[in-house]
C-alpha positions in Angstrom: 0.0 0.0 0.0 1.2 3.5 -0.9 2.0 5.5 2.2 -0.1 8.7 2.5 2.8 10.9 3.3 4.7 9.7 0.3 1.8 10.5 -2.0 1.4 14.0 -0.7 5.1 14.7 -1.0 5.1 13.5 -4.6 2.5 16.0 -5.7 5.0 18.9 -5.3 6.0 18.0 -8.9 3.8 18.3 -11.9 2.2 15.0 -12.8 4.2 14.4 -15.9 7.5 14.9 -14.0 6.4 12.6 -11.2 5.3 9.8 -13.4 8.5 10.1 -15.4 10.4 9.7 -12.2 8.3 6.8 -11.1 8.7 5.0 -14.4 12.4 5.5 -14.4 12.8 4.2 -10.8 10.5 1.3 -11.5 8.2 2.4 -8.7 5.0 1.3 -10.3 5.7 -2.4 -10.4 3.6 -3.1 -7.3 0.9 -0.5 -8.0 -2.6 -1.9 -8.8 -4.4 1.3 -9.9 -3.5 4.6 -11.4 -5.5 7.7 -12.2 -4.4 9.9 -15.1 -6.4 13.1 -15.2 -6.3 16.8 -16.0 -6.9 19.3 -18.8 -3.8 18.3 -20.8 -5.3 15.3 -22.7 -2.1 14.7 -24.6 -0.3 13.8 -21.4 -3.1 11.5 -20.3 -3.0 9.6 -23.7 0.8 9.6 -23.7 1.1 7.9 -20.3 -1.7 5.5 -20.8 0.3 4.2 -23.8 3.6 4.3 -21.8 2.1 2.3 -19.0 0.7 -0.3 -21.4 4.0 -0.6 -23.1 5.8 -0.9 -19.8 3.7 -3.9 -18.5 2.3 -5.6 -21.6 4.3 -7.7 -24.0 4.0 -6.3 -27.6 2.9 -9.7 -28.9 0.2 -10.0 -26.3 -1.6 -6.6 -26.5 -4.8 -8.2 -27.8 -4.8 -10.6 -24.9 -3.5 -8.6 -21.9 -4.7 -5.1 -22.7 -8.4 -4.0 -22.5 -9.9 -0.5 -22.8 -13.4 0.4 -21.7 -15.5 3.5 -22.1 -15.9 4.3 -18.4 -19.4 5.8 -18.9 -20.8 3.0 -21.1 -19.1 -0.1 -19.7 -20.7 -2.2 -17.0 -18.9 -2.3 -13.7 -19.0 -6.1 -13.6 -17.2 -6.2 -17.0 -14.4 -4.0 -15.8 -14.0 -6.0 -12.6 -14.1 -9.3 -14.5 -11.4 -8.0 -16.8 -9.2 -7.0 -13.8 -9.7 -10.5 -12.2 -8.5 -12.3 -15.3 -4.8 -13.3 -15.1 -2.4 -12.0 -17.8 -1.5 -14.6 -20.4 2.2 -13.7 -20.9 2.7 -10.1 -19.8 4.0 -8.8 -16.5 0.6 -7.3 -15.8 -2.8 -7.3 -17.4 -3.6 -3.6 -18.1 -7.2 -2.5 -18.0 -8.2 1.1 -18.8 -11.5 2.7 -17.8 -11.3 5.7 -20.1 -13.1 9.0 -20.1 -14.6 9.2 -16.6 -17.1 12.1 -16.5 -16.3 14.9 -14.2 -19.8 15.0 -12.8 -19.5 14.1 -9.1 -22.9 12.4 -9.2 -21.4 9.7 -11.5 -18.6 9.1 -9.0 -21.1 8.6 -6.2 -23.4 6.4 -8.3 -23.6 2.7 -7.7 -20.9 2.2 -10.5 -18.4 4.6 -8.8 -19.1 3.1 -5.4 -18.7 -0.5 -6.6 -15.3 0.4 -8.2 -14.2 2.1 -5.0 -15.1 -1.0 -2.9 -13.3 -3.3 -5.4 -9.9 -1.5 -5.5 -8.5 -2.8 -2.2 -9.0 -6.4 -3.4 -7.8 -5.9 -7.0 -5.2 -8.5 -7.9 -1.5 -7.5 -8.1 -1.4 -9.1 -11.5 -3.6 -6.3 -12.9 -3.1 -2.5 -13.4 -6.4 -0.7 -13.6 -6.0 2.8 -15.1 -8.6 5.5 -14.8 -8.5 8.4 -17.2 -10.5 11.7 -17.1 -10.4 15.3 -18.0 -11.5 16.1 -14.5 -11.9 13.9 -11.5 -13.7 15.1 -8.3 -11.6 14.4 -5.2 -14.3 14.1 -2.6 -16.0 10.9 -3.6 -14.9 7.5 -2.3 -13.5 6.4 -5.7 -10.8 9.1 -5.8 -9.9 8.4 -2.1 -9.6 4.7 -2.9 -7.3 5.3 -5.8 -5.1 7.6 -3.6 -5.1 5.0 -0.8 -4.2 2.0 -3.0 -2.4 3.5 -6.0 -1.2 6.7 -7.7 -2.9 9.7 -9.0 -1.2 12.0 -11.6 -2.8 15.3 -12.5 -1.9 16.8 -15.9 -2.9 20.4 -15.5 -1.4 23.2 -17.8 2.3 23.3 -17.6 4.5 26.0 -16.1 7.2 27.6 -18.2 10.0 25.3 -16.9 7.9 22.2 -17.5 6.8 23.3 -21.0 10.5 24.1 -21.8 11.3 20.5 -20.8 8.4 19.1 -22.8 9.5 21.0 -25.9 13.1 19.8 -25.6 11.9 16.2 -25.0 9.8 16.3 -28.2 12.8 17.6 -30.2 14.9 14.8 -28.8 12.2 12.3 -29.9 12.5 13.7 -33.4 16.2 13.3 -33.3 16.8 17.0 -33.8 19.2 19.0 -31.6 17.9 22.1 -29.9 19.5 24.7 -27.6 17.8 26.1 -24.6 17.4 29.5 -26.4 15.7 27.9 -29.4 13.4 25.8 -27.1 12.5 29.1 -25.4 11.7 30.7 -28.8 9.3 27.8 -29.6 7.7 28.2 -26.2 7.2 31.9 -26.6 6.0 31.6 -30.2 3.5 28.9 -29.3 1.2 31.3 -27.5 0.7 28.8 -24.7 1.1 31.4 -22.0 -1.0 34.1 -23.7 -3.9 35.4 -21.6 -6.9 33.2 -22.0 -5.0 31.0 -24.5 -6.7 28.0 -25.9 -3.3 26.5 -27.0 -2.7 23.1 -25.5 0.1 20.6 -25.7 -1.4 19.1 -28.9 -0.8 22.5 -30.5 2.7 22.8 -29.0 3.7 19.3 -30.1 2.4 20.1 -33.6 4.6 23.2 -33.7 7.7 21.2 -32.6 7.0 18.6 -35.3 7.0 21.3 -38.0 10.1 23.0 -36.7 11.9 19.7 -36.3 11.0 18.5 -39.8 12.3 21.8 -41.2 15.5 21.6 -39.1 16.1 18.0 -40.1 17.5 19.3 -43.4 20.1 21.4 -41.5 23.7 20.4 -41.1 23.8 18.4 -37.9 20.0 18.2 -37.7 20.1 21.3 -35.4 17.1 23.6 -35.0 17.7 27.4 -35.3 15.8 30.6 -35.1 15.3 30.5 -38.8 13.4 27.2 -38.5 11.1 28.7 -35.8 10.3 31.8 -37.9 9.7 29.7 -41.0 7.3 27.2 -39.3 5.5 29.1 -36.6 3.0 32.0 -36.9 4.7 33.8 -34.0 3.5 37.2 -32.7 5.7 40.0 -33.8 7.0 40.7 -30.2 8.1 37.1 -30.1 10.5 37.8 -33.0 11.8 40.9 -31.1 12.5 38.9 -28.0 14.2 36.1 -30.1 16.3 38.7 -31.8 17.3 40.5 -28.6 18.0 37.1 -27.0 20.3 36.1 -29.8 22.2 39.4 -29.7 22.6 39.6 -26.0 23.8 36.0 -25.9 26.6 36.8 -28.4 24.9 34.8 -31.2 24.9 37.5 -33.9 25.0 34.9 -36.6 21.6 33.6 -35.4 20.3 37.1 -35.0 21.2 38.0 -38.6 19.7 34.7 -39.9 16.5 35.5 -38.0 16.4 39.0 -39.4 16.9 37.7 -42.9 13.9 35.3 -42.5 11.7 38.0 -41.0 12.7 40.6 -43.6 11.6 38.3 -46.5 8.0 38.6 -45.4 6.5 41.7 -46.9 6.7 44.7 -44.6 7.8 42.6 -41.6 11.2 44.3 -41.4 9.7 47.7 -40.9 7.2 46.4 -38.4 10.2 44.8 -36.6 12.0 48.1 -36.5 9.0 49.8 -34.9 8.7 47.0 -32.3 12.4 47.1 -31.6 12.3 50.8 -31.0 9.4 50.4 -28.6 11.2 47.7 -26.7 14.3 49.8 -26.4 12.3 52.7 -25.1 10.8 50.4 -22.5 14.3 49.0 -21.6 15.7 52.5 -21.2 12.7 53.6 -19.0 13.0 50.5 -16.9 16.8 50.9 -16.4 16.5 54.6 -15.4 13.7 53.9 -12.9 15.4 50.9 -11.5 18.5 53.0 -10.9 16.3 55.3 -8.9 15.1 52.3 -6.9 11.5 52.5 -8.0 9.4 49.4 -7.2 8.6 47.0 -10.0 4.8 47.8 -9.8 5.5 51.5 -10.2 7.8 50.9 -13.2 5.2 48.7 -14.9 2.5 51.3 -14.4 4.7 54.2 -15.5 5.8 52.4 -18.7 2.3 51.2 -19.5 3.3 47.6 -19.7 0.2 45.5 -18.7 2.0 42.1 -18.7 4.4 41.5 -15.8 5.9 38.6 -17.8 6.7 40.9 -20.7 8.3 43.6 -18.4 10.4 40.9 -16.7 11.6 39.7 -20.1 12.4 43.3 -21.2 14.2 43.8 -17.8 16.3 40.8 -18.4 17.6 42.3 -21.6 18.0 45.8 -20.2 20.3 44.5 -17.4 22.8 43.6 -20.1 23.3 47.3 -20.9 24.1 50.6 -19.1 21.7 53.6 -19.4 24.2 55.3 -21.7 24.5 52.3 -24.0 20.7 52.0 -24.2 20.4 55.7 -25.1 23.0 55.2 -27.9 21.2 52.2 -29.3 17.8 53.9 -29.2 19.3 57.0 -30.9 20.7 54.6 -33.5 17.2 53.1 -34.1 15.8 56.5 -34.6 18.4 57.2 -37.2 17.7 53.8 -38.9 14.0 54.8 -39.1 15.1 58.2 -40.7 17.5 56.5 -43.1 14.7 54.1 -44.3 12.1 56.9 -44.7 14.6 59.2 -46.7 15.5 56.3 -48.9 19.2 56.2 -47.9 18.9 52.5 -47.1 16.4 49.8 -47.6 14.7 48.5 -44.5 16.5 45.1 -44.6 19.9 46.6 -45.1 19.4 49.3 -42.4 18.2 46.7 -39.9 21.0 44.4 -40.7 23.6 47.1 -40.2 22.0 48.0 -36.8 22.0 44.3 -35.6 25.6 44.0 -36.7 26.6 47.0 -34.6 24.7 45.9 -31.4 
């Protein structure tokens, strides 16, 4: 039986990190029931498959793996499947999929019968429950917690999404740096306010970028691949460009600029956004040196997103006030040179990036 304290401690990690750790450490060998639930359906499906592959022999899937629709199946059929010994596999894996989130269903005779059954489920079977949401008050959830494991796959935080993206690139056999993984995360829109983007969308983005990058030397993804494959917001391109320059990767910055500039008037839009970002960076730096609180700086600069200001602040810290003033003045001159026809927008921006 799983100790209560151990279960509570494990929930400090996101569900996907905890289940990865448990699989790696072979901690699920003696577990008889597992709940996979949460809004990120991709993770639920991924780990249902991983658990099946872990315990069921490939040649015996048709014999030792059964999947029921939790709402439609009879409780007796689920229990009978669990009581059947595996033919050749380490465990017989039975999935009760798509449990409704309605608490009434969980307190119904079906939910109550499954809750009573779990303490006596055979060690030779792994019963997996999956659901988008799973109420935690009814007896069924409490029985799962007491006799097995529950992994909740809610929306990921930034660090976890970064790890997810890097893991998907690795699966595609494409190398990716932390900077490029961050560019994919930012361009995905996953953290936009009221975003409907989920991990299916992010995974699709990674697949496109990885396929594009697979033609590169060394199968390494770069900023050009991100720009070519993802419909990123303009400010994402600005952050990617600033990140490349501030990290000393001017080659990547120039390649990114070339890809952006090839899209109609994107180069001139990028100039306007760069100018705006440097104005915010300068304002932030000046107010920070006067020891103004972050909330006051945000309000004074008119930046509604704390995340955006923190990102801008990270870049601003790489420069002195005088250096930012010079760069901003240079951007004003770039704008003038383009408008007077002295240089084309692509050439003028390329010269600016090369000088940064």
